[in-house]
C-alpha positions as CSV (number, residue, x, y, z in Angstrom):
1,M,-0.2,0.3,0.1
2,D,0.8,3.4,-1.0
3,P,2.6,4.9,2.5
4,E,1.0,8.2,2.0
5,L,-2.4,6.6,1.8
6,E,-1.8,4.1,4.6
7,K,-1.1,7.4,6.6
8,A,-4.3,8.9,5.6
9,I,-6.6,6.2,6.4
10,T,-4.5,6.2,9.8
11,F,-4.8,10.1,10.7
12,F,-7.7,10.3,12.4
13,R,-7.3,7.6,15.5
14,F,-10.9,7.1,15.9
15,E,-11.3,5.5,12.4
16,D,-9.2,2.8,14.0
17,L,-11.9,2.2,16.6
18,R,-14.3,-0.9,16.3
19,I,-17.0,1.2,18.6
20,Y,-16.6,4.1,15.7
21,H,-17.7,1.4,13.1
22,K,-20.3,-0.2,15.0
23,S,-21.9,3.2,15.9
24,L,-21.8,4.4,12.4
25,D,-23.5,0.6,11.2
26,Y,-26.2,1.7,13.6
27,I,-26.8,4.8,11.9
28,E,-27.0,3.3,8.9
29,W,-29.8,0.9,10.2
30,L,-31.3,3.5,11.5
31,I,-31.6,5.2,8.3
32,R,-32.8,2.1,6.6
33,H,-35.7,1.7,9.1
34,S,-36.3,5.3,9.2
35,D,-38.7,5.2,6.6
36,L,-41.0,3.9,9.3
37,F,-41.8,6.9,11.4
38,P,-44.2,9.4,10.3
39,N,-43.9,12.8,9.8
40,D,-45.2,13.7,13.1
41,P,-44.8,17.1,14.9
42,S,-43.0,15.8,18.5
43,G,-40.0,14.6,15.5
44,I,-39.5,11.3,16.9
45,G,-37.5,9.9,14.3
46,S,-34.9,13.3,13.6
47,R,-34.2,13.4,17.6
48,Y,-33.6,9.3,17.3
49,S,-31.6,9.9,14.7
50,L,-29.8,12.8,16.4
51,S,-29.1,10.5,19.3
52,A,-27.9,7.7,17.0
53,Q,-25.5,10.4,15.7
54,A,-24.2,11.3,18.9
55,I,-22.7,8.3,19.4
56,A,-20.5,8.3,17.0
57,L,-19.9,11.9,16.9
58,N,-18.8,11.7,20.9
59,I,-16.2,9.1,20.2
60,S,-14.5,10.8,17.1
61,E,-14.5,14.2,19.2
62,G,-13.3,12.4,22.3
63,S,-10.6,10.6,20.6
64,A,-8.6,13.8,20.0
65,R,-8.4,14.6,23.5
66,N,-6.3,13.2,26.6
67,K,-7.4,10.3,28.2
68,S,-9.9,11.8,30.8
69,Q,-11.7,13.8,28.5
70,F,-11.8,11.2,26.0
71,I,-13.3,9.1,28.7
72,Y,-15.9,11.8,29.6
73,Y,-17.1,11.9,25.7
74,L,-17.3,7.9,25.7
75,K,-19.7,8.7,28.6
76,M,-21.8,10.8,26.4
77,A,-21.6,8.5,23.7
78,K,-23.1,6.0,26.4
79,S,-25.8,8.8,27.5
80,A,-27.1,8.7,23.6
81,V,-27.0,4.8,23.3
82,R,-29.2,5.3,26.3
83,E,-31.2,7.6,24.2
84,C,-31.8,5.6,21.6
85,V,-33.2,3.1,24.0
86,V,-35.4,5.3,24.8
87,F,-36.8,6.0,21.2
88,T,-36.4,2.2,20.2
89,T,-38.9,1.4,22.9
90,L,-41.0,4.0,21.7
91,A,-40.7,3.2,18.1
92,G,-42.1,-0.1,19.4
93,K,-44.9,0.8,21.5
94,L,-45.9,3.6,18.6
95,G,-45.9,0.5,16.0
96,Y,-43.0,2.5,14.3
97,F,-40.5,-0.8,14.8
98,S,-41.9,-4.5,14.6
99,D,-40.7,-6.6,17.9
100,K,-38.1,-8.2,15.7
101,E,-36.6,-4.3,14.8
102,V,-37.0,-3.3,18.3
103,D,-34.6,-6.3,19.4
104,E,-32.0,-6.0,16.3
105,S,-31.9,-2.2,17.6
106,R,-31.4,-2.9,21.4
107,G,-29.1,-5.8,20.2
108,Q,-26.9,-3.7,19.0
109,L,-26.9,-0.9,21.6
110,M,-26.3,-3.5,24.1
111,E,-23.1,-4.1,21.8
112,M,-22.0,-0.7,22.0
113,T,-22.9,-0.1,25.4
114,K,-20.4,-3.1,26.4
115,M,-17.8,-2.3,24.0
116,I,-17.6,1.7,25.5
117,G,-17.5,0.4,29.1
118,A,-15.1,-1.6,28.2
119,L,-12.8,1.3,26.1
120,I,-13.4,3.2,29.1
121,G,-12.1,0.9,31.3
122,S,-9.4,0.2,29.2
123,L,-8.5,4.2,29.6
124,Q,-8.8,4.1,33.3
125,R,-6.6,1.5,33.9
126,A,-4.1,3.4,31.3
127,A,-4.5,6.6,33.3
128,D,-4.6,4.8,36.7
129,L,-8.0,6.2,36.9
130,S,-10.8,5.0,39.5
131,P,-13.6,3.7,37.8
132,E,-16.8,5.9,38.4
133,D,-19.4,5.0,36.4
134,P,-21.3,1.7,37.0
135,D,-22.7,0.5,33.9
């Protein structure tokens, strides 16, 4: 591979994180299922989409910071995951998602929560910080 091209691929270190790619997969999954959301005045679909995007955005932003700040941004990403859980449940209750789609969404969100938690733990150990977040 061309050294310049290889350098460009790894220049943004968040692109090397599996959790970043999982968050993009979730955004893609949501976009493919967003046609199920009606154009309602509550804006559930658009707010759900923003929460899903916030997962990837917080991971990318935090990766450019020091370890303690990165941990903060990863916790923000976990908060966005929890927002998506709420929107997933609401989408199921309103009939926008089938039971299968609710299960698919929840499965992806649980996996991302575990991955973010593991990354936080790894960063805390590396920075010799005590864990504060029980999830």
